[in-house]
Structures are given as C-alpha cells and as structure tokens.
C-alpha positions in Angstrom: 3.5 10.4 45.8 1.7 8.5 48.6 1.5 4.7 48.6 -1.7 3.2 50.0 -1.2 0.5 52.6 -4.1 -2.0 52.8 -5.7 -2.4 56.2 -6.1 -5.9 57.4 -8.8 -6.9 59.8 -6.7 -9.3 61.9 -3.6 -11.5 61.9 -5.3 -14.3 59.9 -6.4 -11.8 57.2 -2.9 -10.4 57.0 -1.3 -13.9 57.0 -3.6 -15.3 54.3 -3.8 -12.2 52.1 -0.3 -10.7 52.4 2.3 -13.1 53.9 1.3 -16.3 52.1 0.9 -14.7 48.6 4.3 -13.1 49.1 5.9 -16.4 50.0 4.1 -18.1 47.0 5.5 -15.4 44.7 9.0 -16.4 45.5 10.2 -19.0 43.1 12.6 -20.5 45.7 9.8 -21.2 48.2 7.2 -24.0 48.0 4.7 -26.0 49.9 3.3 -22.8 51.5 0.6 -23.9 54.0 -1.5 -22.0 56.6 -1.5 -23.9 59.9 -3.1 -21.5 62.3 -5.9 -22.9 64.5 -8.4 -22.2 67.3 -7.1 -20.7 70.5 -3.9 -19.6 68.8 -2.9 -15.9 68.8 -0.1 -16.4 66.3 -1.0 -17.5 62.8 1.6 -20.0 61.6 2.7 -20.6 58.1 5.1 -23.4 57.0 6.9 -23.5 53.8 9.9 -25.2 52.2 12.9 -24.1 50.2 15.1 -26.2 48.0 18.8 -26.0 48.8 21.8 -27.2 46.9 21.3 -30.8 45.8 17.5 -30.6 45.9 17.5 -30.9 49.7 14.2 -29.6 51.0 14.5 -27.4 54.1 11.3 -26.5 56.1 10.7 -23.1 57.6 8.0 -21.7 59.8 6.6 -18.1 60.4 4.5 -16.9 63.2 2.6 -13.6 62.5 1.7 -11.3 65.4 -0.2 -8.1 65.4 0.8 -7.1 68.9 3.9 -7.1 71.2 5.4 -10.5 71.7 5.4 -10.8 75.5 5.9 -14.6 76.0 2.6 -14.9 77.9 -0.6 -16.5 76.8 -3.8 -14.5 77.6 
C-alpha cells in the first residue's frame, strides 16, 4: 500500500500546515507561534513545554527546505 505525501509549495507552507499542527497536536506542547518574517530563509516556530513543577521551558524550530550551509544568500 502506498502512502501519499502532500507536496508543500515552500518552507512557510510546510511550517504552517505540517510542523505547527503537529506541535499543537502534542498535549505536552503549548504556545505554538509562527515567528518567520521578511528576508528570512528559515521559518521559525517557538513553543513551550511544561516540565516537572509546572516550569515552562521554551523551544524553537527552524525549518529549511535546502542544505544548511551557514551562509546567507
């Protein structure tokens, strides 16, 4: 049986329609927010996770659709 993989038009589309919904579906993650902007090749997402004692820890994700080379074009 073949599984269809949705094609995304760009990093922002993938971030908003795949990464963020997945993070929001996790009951241990919260405050999921898209923070990508103009002139930015990576699309950033920040989110929080509650740790023991209700301590909120913040995490960030950068989504890339190409090799990460450490240079800005």
